[in-house]
C-alpha positions as CSV (number, residue, x, y, z in Angstrom):
1,M,2.3,-16.0,-34.3
2,L,0.1,-13.6,-36.3
3,P,-0.6,-10.1,-34.8
4,I,-4.1,-9.5,-33.6
5,L,-5.7,-6.6,-35.6
6,K,-7.9,-4.2,-33.7
7,T,-11.0,-2.5,-35.2
8,G,-11.2,1.2,-35.3
9,D,-13.7,1.1,-32.5
10,A,-11.4,-0.9,-30.3
11,V,-8.5,1.5,-31.0
12,E,-10.7,4.5,-30.1
13,K,-11.7,2.8,-26.8
14,M,-8.1,2.1,-26.0
15,R,-7.2,5.8,-26.8
16,R,-10.0,7.1,-24.5
17,S,-9.0,4.7,-21.7
18,G,-5.4,5.8,-22.0
19,A,-6.4,9.5,-21.8
20,L,-8.5,8.8,-18.7
21,T,-5.7,6.8,-17.1
22,A,-3.3,9.7,-17.7
23,K,-5.7,12.1,-15.9
24,V,-6.1,9.8,-13.0
25,L,-2.3,9.3,-12.6
26,S,-1.7,13.1,-12.8
27,A,-4.3,13.7,-10.1
28,L,-2.8,11.0,-7.9
29,S,0.6,12.4,-8.2
30,E,-0.6,15.6,-6.5
31,I,-2.1,13.8,-3.5
32,I,0.3,11.0,-2.8
33,K,2.5,12.0,0.1
34,P,4.3,10.1,2.9
35,G,1.7,8.8,5.4
36,I,-1.3,8.5,3.0
37,T,-3.0,5.2,3.3
38,T,-3.9,3.0,0.4
39,M,-7.6,3.4,1.4
40,E,-7.3,7.2,1.1
41,I,-5.7,6.7,-2.4
42,N,-8.5,4.3,-3.4
43,D,-11.2,6.7,-2.1
44,F,-9.6,9.6,-4.0
45,Y,-9.3,7.9,-7.3
46,E,-12.7,6.3,-7.2
47,D,-14.3,9.7,-6.5
48,F,-12.1,11.4,-9.1
49,I,-13.1,8.9,-11.8
50,I,-16.8,9.0,-11.0
51,H,-17.4,12.7,-10.2
52,K,-14.6,14.6,-12.0
53,L,-14.2,12.5,-15.1
54,D,-17.8,11.3,-15.2
55,A,-16.7,7.8,-16.0
56,I,-17.2,4.4,-14.4
57,T,-14.8,1.9,-13.0
58,R,-14.8,-1.7,-14.2
59,Q,-14.2,-4.4,-11.6
């Protein structure tokens, strides 16, 4: 099977996505404690992505 080659644009999008993911995971690591609900986690990361990172989520 031949490897799939990525364009420079695709690589840059993956790089940006990875950087945003790292920021989200870092922020989540600070709020996740015993007793937090999955809805609270969801609300936090959605707000963080939209308002702190000024990004959008993809469904």
